VEXDREN-2710 file (C-alpha; in Angstrom, 1 decimal):
% VEXDREN-2710
k/r/px/py/pz
1/UNK/37.5/29.5/-20.9
2/UNK/35.6/30.2/-24.0
3/UNK/32.0/29.2/-24.2
4/UNK/31.3/26.5/-26.9
5/UNK/28.4/27.4/-29.2
6/UNK/26.2/24.2/-29.3
7/UNK/23.8/24.1/-32.3
8/UNK/20.5/22.5/-31.9
9/UNK/19.7/19.1/-33.3
10/UNK/17.1/18.8/-36.0
11/UNK/13.6/18.2/-34.6
12/UNK/11.8/15.0/-34.9
13/UNK/9.1/16.5/-37.0
14/UNK/11.7/17.5/-39.6
15/UNK/12.9/14.0/-39.8
16/UNK/9.4/12.5/-40.0
17/UNK/8.4/14.9/-42.8
18/UNK/11.6/14.2/-44.9
19/UNK/11.4/10.4/-44.4
20/UNK/7.7/10.4/-45.4
21/UNK/8.4/12.3/-48.6
22/UNK/11.4/10.1/-49.4
23/UNK/9.4/6.9/-48.6
24/UNK/6.5/8.0/-50.7
25/UNK/8.7/8.7/-53.7
26/UNK/10.5/5.3/-53.3
27/UNK/7.2/3.5/-52.8
28/UNK/5.7/5.1/-55.9
29/UNK/8.7/4.3/-58.0
30/UNK/8.9/0.7/-56.7
31/UNK/5.2/0.1/-57.3
32/UNK/5.3/1.4/-60.8
33/UNK/8.4/-0.6/-61.7
34/UNK/6.9/-3.8/-60.4
35/UNK/3.6/-3.2/-62.0
36/UNK/5.1/-2.5/-65.4
37/UNK/7.5/-5.4/-65.2
38/UNK/6.8/-8.8/-66.8
39/UNK/4.9/-11.6/-65.1
40/UNK/7.9/-13.4/-63.9
41/UNK/9.4/-13.0/-60.4
42/UNK/12.8/-12.3/-61.8
43/UNK/11.5/-9.4/-63.9
44/UNK/9.7/-7.9/-60.9
45/UNK/12.9/-8.2/-58.8
46/UNK/15.0/-6.5/-61.4
47/UNK/12.5/-3.7/-61.9
48/UNK/12.3/-3.1/-58.1
49/UNK/16.0/-3.1/-57.4
50/UNK/16.8/0.4/-58.5
51/UNK/14.5/2.2/-56.0
52/UNK/15.8/-0.1/-53.2
53/UNK/19.4/0.7/-54.1
54/UNK/18.6/4.4/-53.9
55/UNK/16.9/3.9/-50.5
56/UNK/20.0/2.1/-49.2
57/UNK/22.4/4.8/-50.5
58/UNK/20.3/7.5/-48.8
59/UNK/20.4/5.5/-45.5
60/UNK/24.2/5.2/-45.7
61/UNK/24.6/8.9/-46.5
62/UNK/22.5/9.9/-43.5
63/UNK/23.8/7.4/-40.9
64/UNK/27.5/7.2/-41.7
65/UNK/29.7/10.4/-41.4
66/UNK/31.3/11.5/-44.6
67/UNK/34.9/10.4/-45.1
68/UNK/37.6/13.0/-44.5
69/UNK/39.7/12.1/-47.4
70/UNK/38.7/14.0/-50.6
71/UNK/39.0/11.0/-52.9
72/UNK/36.8/8.8/-50.8
73/UNK/34.3/11.5/-50.3
74/UNK/34.2/12.2/-54.1
75/UNK/33.8/8.5/-54.8
76/UNK/30.9/8.2/-52.3
77/UNK/29.1/11.2/-53.9
78/UNK/29.7/9.9/-57.4
79/UNK/28.4/6.4/-56.6
80/UNK/25.3/7.9/-55.0
81/UNK/24.7/10.0/-58.2
82/UNK/25.0/7.0/-60.4
83/UNK/22.6/5.0/-58.3
84/UNK/20.1/7.9/-58.2
85/UNK/20.5/8.3/-62.0
86/UNK/19.8/4.6/-62.7
87/UNK/16.9/4.6/-60.3
88/UNK/15.4/7.8/-61.9
89/UNK/15.8/6.4/-65.5
90/UNK/14.3/3.0/-64.6
91/UNK/11.4/4.7/-62.6
92/UNK/10.8/7.1/-65.5
93/UNK/10.5/4.5/-68.2
94/UNK/8.4/2.1/-66.1
95/UNK/6.0/4.8/-64.9
96/UNK/5.7/6.3/-68.4
97/UNK/4.9/2.9/-69.9
98/UNK/2.4/2.2/-67.0
99/UNK/0.7/5.5/-67.6
100/UNK/0.3/4.8/-71.3
101/UNK/-1.1/1.4/-70.6
102/UNK/-3.8/3.0/-68.3
103/UNK/-4.8/5.3/-71.2
104/UNK/-3.0/8.5/-70.2
105/UNK/-1.9/10.9/-73.1
106/UNK/1.7/11.4/-74.1
107/UNK/2.2/14.6/-72.1
108/UNK/0.9/13.2/-68.9
109/UNK/2.8/10.0/-69.4
110/UNK/6.0/11.9/-70.1
111/UNK/5.8/14.4/-67.1
112/UNK/4.2/12.2/-64.4
113/UNK/7.4/10.2/-63.7
114/UNK/9.3/13.5/-63.1
115/UNK/7.1/14.3/-60.1
116/UNK/8.2/11.0/-58.5
117/UNK/11.9/11.5/-59.3
118/UNK/11.9/15.1/-58.2
119/UNK/10.3/14.2/-54.9
120/UNK/12.9/11.5/-54.3
121/UNK/15.7/14.0/-55.1
122/UNK/14.4/16.7/-52.8
123/UNK/13.8/14.2/-50.0
124/UNK/17.3/12.8/-50.4
125/UNK/18.9/16.3/-50.2
126/UNK/16.8/17.0/-47.1
127/UNK/18.0/13.7/-45.4
128/UNK/21.7/14.7/-46.2
129/UNK/21.2/18.2/-44.7
130/UNK/19.5/16.9/-41.6
131/UNK/22.2/14.3/-41.0
132/UNK/24.9/16.9/-41.3
133/UNK/23.1/19.1/-38.7
134/UNK/22.8/16.2/-36.4
135/UNK/26.5/15.3/-36.7
136/UNK/27.5/18.9/-36.1
137/UNK/25.3/19.1/-33.0
138/UNK/26.7/15.9/-31.6
139/UNK/30.3/17.0/-32.1
140/UNK/29.5/20.4/-30.4
141/UNK/27.9/18.7/-27.5
142/UNK/30.9/16.4/-27.0
143/UNK/33.3/19.4/-27.2
144/UNK/31.2/21.3/-24.6
145/UNK/31.1/18.3/-22.3
146/UNK/34.9/17.9/-22.5
147/UNK/35.4/21.6/-21.9
148/UNK/33.2/21.5/-18.7
149/UNK/35.0/18.4/-17.5
150/UNK/38.4/20.1/-18.0
151/UNK/37.3/23.2/-16.3
152/UNK/36.0/21.2/-13.3
153/UNK/39.2/19.2/-13.0
154/UNK/41.3/22.4/-13.1
155/UNK/39.1/24.0/-10.4
156/UNK/39.4/20.9/-8.2
157/UNK/43.2/20.8/-8.7
158/UNK/43.5/24.5/-7.8
159/UNK/41.5/24.0/-4.6
160/UNK/43.3/20.8/-3.5
161/UNK/46.8/22.1/-4.3
162/UNK/48.7/23.8/-1.5
163/UNK/49.5/27.5/-1.9
164/UNK/52.7/28.1/-3.8
165/UNK/55.1/30.2/-1.7
166/UNK/56.6/33.2/-3.3
167/UNK/60.1/32.7/-4.7
168/UNK/62.9/33.7/-2.3
169/UNK/64.4/37.1/-2.8
170/UNK/68.1/36.7/-3.6
171/UNK/70.3/38.5/-1.1
172/UNK/73.4/40.0/-2.3
173/UNK/76.4/38.7/-0.4
174/UNK/79.1/41.4/0.0
175/UNK/82.4/40.4/-1.4
176/UNK/85.4/41.1/0.7
177/UNK/87.5/43.9/-0.7
178/UNK/91.0/42.9/-1.8
179/UNK/93.7/43.9/0.6
180/UNK/96.7/45.5/-0.9
181/UNK/100.0/43.8/-0.3
182/UNK/101.2/46.8/1.7
183/UNK/98.4/46.5/4.2
184/UNK/99.1/42.8/5.1
185/UNK/100.9/42.7/8.4
186/UNK/104.3/41.2/8.1
187/UNK/105.6/38.9/10.8
188/UNK/107.9/40.7/13.2
189/UNK/111.4/39.3/13.4
190/UNK/112.4/37.4/16.4
191/UNK/114.0/39.6/19.1
192/UNK/117.7/38.9/19.7
193/UNK/118.3/36.8/22.7
194/UNK/119.6/38.8/25.7
195/UNK/123.0/37.9/27.1
196/UNK/123.2/35.9/30.2
197/UNK/123.5/38.0/33.4
198/UNK/126.9/38.3/34.9
199/UNK/127.0/36.1/38.0
200/UNK/127.4/38.2/41.2
201/UNK/130.0/36.8/43.5
202/UNK/129.0/35.5/46.9
203/UNK/130.8/38.2/48.8
204/UNK/129.1/41.0/46.9
205/UNK/125.5/40.0/47.9
206/UNK/123.9/42.3/50.5
207/UNK/121.8/40.5/53.2
208/UNK/118.1/41.7/53.5
209/UNK/116.6/42.6/56.9
210/UNK/113.9/40.2/58.2
211/UNK/110.4/41.1/57.3
212/UNK/107.8/40.9/60.2
213/UNK/104.1/40.5/59.6
214/UNK/102.3/43.7/60.4
215/UNK/98.9/43.2/62.0
216/UNK/96.6/46.3/62.2
217/UNK/95.6/47.3/65.7
218/UNK/91.9/46.9/65.0
219/UNK/90.1/44.3/62.9
220/UNK/89.1/45.3/59.4
221/UNK/85.6/46.8/59.2
222/UNK/82.9/44.3/58.3
223/UNK/81.7/44.4/54.7
224/UNK/78.7/46.6/54.4
225/UNK/75.8/44.9/52.6
226/UNK/74.8/46.3/49.3
227/UNK/71.3/47.9/49.5
228/UNK/68.7/46.2/47.4
229/UNK/67.5/48.7/44.7
230/UNK/63.9/47.3/45.0
231/UNK/63.8/48.2/48.7
232/UNK/64.9/51.8/48.2
233/UNK/63.4/53.2/44.9
234/UNK/64.7/56.4/43.5
235/UNK/61.6/58.4/44.4
236/UNK/62.9/60.0/47.6
237/UNK/62.5/59.5/51.3
238/UNK/59.3/61.4/51.6
239/UNK/57.2/58.9/49.8
240/UNK/58.9/55.9/51.5
241/UNK/58.5/57.5/55.0
242/UNK/54.8/58.3/54.1
243/UNK/54.3/54.7/53.1
244/UNK/55.8/53.4/56.3
245/UNK/53.8/55.8/58.4
246/UNK/50.6/54.8/56.6
247/UNK/51.2/51.1/57.4
248/UNK/52.1/51.8/61.0
249/UNK/48.8/53.8/61.3
250/UNK/46.9/50.9/59.9
251/UNK/48.6/48.6/62.4
252/UNK/47.6/50.9/65.2
253/UNK/44.0/50.9/63.9
254/UNK/44.1/47.0/63.9
255/UNK/43.6/47.0/60.1
256/UNK/47.1/46.4/58.7
257/UNK/47.5/47.1/55.0
258/UNK/48.8/44.5/52.6
259/UNK/51.6/45.0/50.2
260/UNK/49.2/45.3/47.3
261/UNK/46.9/47.7/49.1
262/UNK/49.9/49.9/50.1
263/UNK/51.3/49.8/46.6
264/UNK/47.9/50.8/45.1
265/UNK/47.5/53.7/47.5
266/UNK/50.9/55.2/46.3
267/UNK/50.4/54.0/42.7
268/UNK/53.2/51.5/43.1
269/UNK/53.6/47.7/42.6
270/UNK/52.8/45.1/45.2
271/UNK/56.5/44.3/45.7
272/UNK/57.2/48.0/46.5
273/UNK/54.5/47.9/49.1
274/UNK/55.9/44.7/50.7
275/UNK/59.4/46.3/50.8
276/UNK/58.0/49.4/52.7
277/UNK/56.2/47.1/55.1
278/UNK/59.5/45.3/55.8
279/UNK/61.2/48.6/56.5
280/UNK/58.4/49.7/58.9
281/UNK/58.6/46.3/60.7
282/UNK/62.4/46.8/61.1
283/UNK/61.7/50.3/62.7
284/UNK/59.1/48.8/65.1
285/UNK/61.5/46.0/66.0
286/UNK/64.3/48.5/66.7
287/UNK/62.0/50.7/68.8
288/UNK/60.8/47.7/70.8
289/UNK/64.4/46.6/71.5
290/UNK/65.2/50.1/72.7
291/UNK/62.2/49.9/75.1
292/UNK/60.3/52.8/73.6
293/UNK/56.6/53.1/73.0
294/UNK/55.8/52.5/69.3
295/UNK/52.7/54.5/69.2
296/UNK/54.1/57.5/71.1
297/UNK/57.5/57.8/69.4
298/UNK/56.2/57.4/65.8
299/UNK/55.5/61.1/65.3
300/UNK/58.7/62.2/67.0
301/UNK/60.8/59.8/64.9
302/UNK/59.2/61.0/61.7
303/UNK/59.8/64.6/62.7
304/UNK/63.6/63.8/63.4
305/UNK/64.1/62.0/60.1
306/UNK/65.9/64.4/57.8
307/UNK/65.0/64.7/54.1
308/UNK/66.7/62.0/52.0
309/UNK/67.3/59.6/55.0
310/UNK/65.1/56.9/53.5
311/UNK/67.2/56.7/50.3
312/UNK/70.1/54.9/52.0
END
């Protein structure tokens, strides 16, 4: 957002100086008019009205903004010029006559009123300029305040608003290719009904021999259980036999290994170690049932186990 250039307001010292000059000129013109007027109150009021009218016009010009319409603005300026001209003429004649009454020469009497009228004109122009600068500064300050408020509202709205999701990417839907009429499968015609078979006479039928149930001499072999792949991994019988032997040695040493410890020793899982322990326990149970010594027959059994026997 563009930064609004805010002009400075006229200083108080400028206002005080211009108002003092304008007030001094009006006071001098008013005093000369009243002093040179007749003895009656009406004559003094008429003589003092022109400076007061110029003072009021200057106050209106400085306090009230100028109208935007050109005709109204021209009428306001024209009216102020008329009031200022009448006040200058009345002040000039009254001050010139007063100066002649007090014994001034013609040159002084003719030029002294011009100093008062010139001071009033310069002070009036200064008041108009200062009022314009003040109105411009007020308008710029108001615009800057509105710009800051709009920027703050936009920032708060952007912070409070949820993030806008990106627009969905359109996905091209493949159109089905037209199928030529020749490729469309045509329904097959219904097959012709077969003729009814010729009935065979009763005398032509051949009797079948009786069928006896054949029982095998021996019962069917029992279904062999399917080996569990987890119990026999595809590593070979050497590693399985070594694991079983390690566990049996630990049992003989009264420090039996757990499934996790056995698996860690052979870099296998805990389940693999438990499966090897189950196999070793089966071997011990089989040896005990056969009446053999577990500790004495372990080495002989391992020596008789051929390579690949543990993979079954």
